[in-house]
C-alpha positions in Angstrom: 0.0 -0.1 0.0 1.4 3.5 -0.9 0.4 6.6 0.8 1.5 8.7 -2.2 4.8 10.0 -0.9 8.3 9.0 -2.3 11.1 8.1 -0.1 14.6 9.7 -0.8 16.8 8.0 -3.3 20.6 7.9 -2.5 23.4 7.1 -5.0 26.6 5.6 -4.6 29.4 5.4 -7.2 31.7 2.2 -7.1 34.3 1.4 -9.7 32.6 3.5 -12.4 29.1 2.4 -11.7 26.3 4.4 -10.0 23.9 2.5 -8.1 20.7 3.9 -6.4 18.9 2.8 -3.1 15.9 4.3 -1.6 15.4 4.5 2.0 13.6 1.5 3.6 10.0 1.8 4.7 9.0 1.1 8.2 7.4 -2.1 6.9 10.7 -3.1 5.3 12.5 -2.6 8.6 10.0 -4.6 10.6 10.2 -7.5 8.0 13.9 -7.9 8.3 14.0 -7.2 12.0 13.9 -10.8 12.9 16.4 -12.1 10.2 20.1 -12.9 11.1 22.6 -10.2 9.9 23.6 -11.8 6.6 20.0 -12.6 5.5 18.8 -9.2 6.7 21.4 -7.2 4.9 20.7 -9.1 1.7 16.9 -8.7 2.1 17.3 -4.9 2.8 19.5 -4.6 -0.4 16.7 -6.3 -2.5 14.0 -4.1 -0.9 15.8 -0.8 -1.4 17.9 -1.2 -4.8 16.1 1.0 -7.3 16.6 3.2 -10.3 17.2 6.9 -10.3 13.5 7.6 -10.1 13.2 5.4 -7.1 11.4 2.5 -9.0 12.4 -0.9 -7.5 14.9 -2.9 -9.5 14.7 -6.6 -9.1 17.9 -8.3 -8.0 18.4 -12.0 -7.2 20.3 -13.3 -4.2 22.8 -15.0 -6.4 23.8 -11.5 -8.0 24.3 -10.1 -4.6 26.3 -13.0 -3.4 28.5 -12.8 -6.6 29.6 -9.3 -5.8 33.3 -9.0 -4.9 33.7 -8.8 -1.1 35.0 -5.2 -1.0 32.0 -3.9 -3.2 29.5 -5.9 -1.2 30.9 -4.5 2.1 30.7 -0.9 0.7 27.2 -1.4 -0.4 25.9 -2.9 2.7 27.6 -0.1 4.8 26.0 2.5 2.5 22.6 1.0 2.9 22.9 0.7 6.6 24.0 4.4 6.7 21.0 5.7 4.8 18.7 3.7 7.0 20.2 4.3 10.3 17.6 7.0 11.1 14.8 4.6 10.7 12.9 3.4 13.8 13.2 -0.4 14.0 10.5 -1.0 16.5 
């Protein structure tokens, strides 16, 4: 259900590629709250990965797992940073 407002979209540039992530909704944060850290991080990536206009871009677990470790770490840290202000109750 959408209430008609758009969440902010943030961009990160890594190795010449620009990737976009929107802030997670409260529902997203509640859904991943009970997951272990690795699964939760992957799920948050999938829920927030988007294009420049904030439209969701589908990504498979395998695509995330195939990222080089340094890039994956940078992306997960970036996603955590943009969502650190979200209430996780």
